[in-house]
C-alpha positions in Angstrom: 18.3 9.6 -28.6 16.7 6.7 -26.9 19.0 7.1 -23.9 17.8 10.7 -23.5 14.2 9.6 -23.7 14.8 6.9 -21.1 16.6 9.3 -18.8 13.7 11.8 -19.1 11.1 9.1 -18.3 13.1 8.0 -15.2 13.4 11.6 -14.1 9.7 12.3 -14.7 8.8 9.2 -12.7 11.1 10.1 -9.8 9.7 13.7 -9.8 6.1 12.4 -9.7 6.9 9.9 -6.9 8.6 12.6 -4.9 5.7 15.1 -5.5 3.2 12.5 -4.4 5.1 11.8 -1.2 5.5 15.5 -0.5 1.9 16.2 -1.1 0.8 13.7 1.6 2.7 15.8 4.2 1.2 19.1 2.9 -2.4 18.2 2.6 -4.9 20.0 4.8 -6.7 18.3 7.7 -9.9 19.1 9.5 -10.0 19.1 13.3 -12.8 16.9 14.6 -13.0 19.1 17.7 -13.5 22.3 15.8 -15.6 21.2 12.7 -19.3 21.9 13.0 -20.1 20.5 9.5 -21.4 23.8 8.2 -20.3 23.0 4.6 -18.6 26.2 3.8 -15.4 24.4 2.8 -17.0 22.0 0.3 -17.9 24.6 -2.3 -14.5 26.1 -2.2 -12.5 23.0 -2.9 -11.5 23.0 -6.6 -10.7 19.2 -6.6 -13.6 18.0 -4.5 -11.3 16.5 -1.9 -13.6 17.1 1.1 -16.1 14.5 2.2 -19.3 15.3 4.1 -20.3 13.6 7.4 -20.7 14.4 11.0 -17.2 15.8 10.8 -15.9 16.6 7.3 -12.7 15.0 6.1 -10.1 15.8 3.4 -8.7 13.1 1.1 -4.9 13.7 1.3 -4.3 12.1 -2.0 -6.7 14.5 -3.8 -5.8 17.6 -1.8 -3.7 20.1 -3.8 -2.9 22.2 -0.8 -4.4 25.4 -2.2 -5.8 26.6 1.1 -9.2 27.6 -0.3 -11.0 25.6 2.3 -9.0 26.9 5.2 -9.7 30.5 4.2 -13.5 29.9 4.3 -13.8 27.9 7.5 -15.5 30.1 10.2 -14.2 27.9 13.0 -10.6 27.7 11.9 -10.9 23.9 11.9 -8.7 23.4 8.8 -5.0 23.5 8.9 -1.9 22.1 7.2 -1.1 18.5 8.2 
């Protein structure tokens, strides 16, 4: 029984690490050239991964790649990384 639990924990850890690495490649990014800091994306992000500034930025570690921000951007400044 303990061997099965140990195997499960190792598999879970491996899956989590793989998912975390994969997510870094799939996170959305905001183009500094296209972003006008209108704020339409901030209210749409369910995990609050977007930071305000002269040009908005997306925290790749927090982004869940749902695409909600991309769909609301009037300047098409948001895309997959």
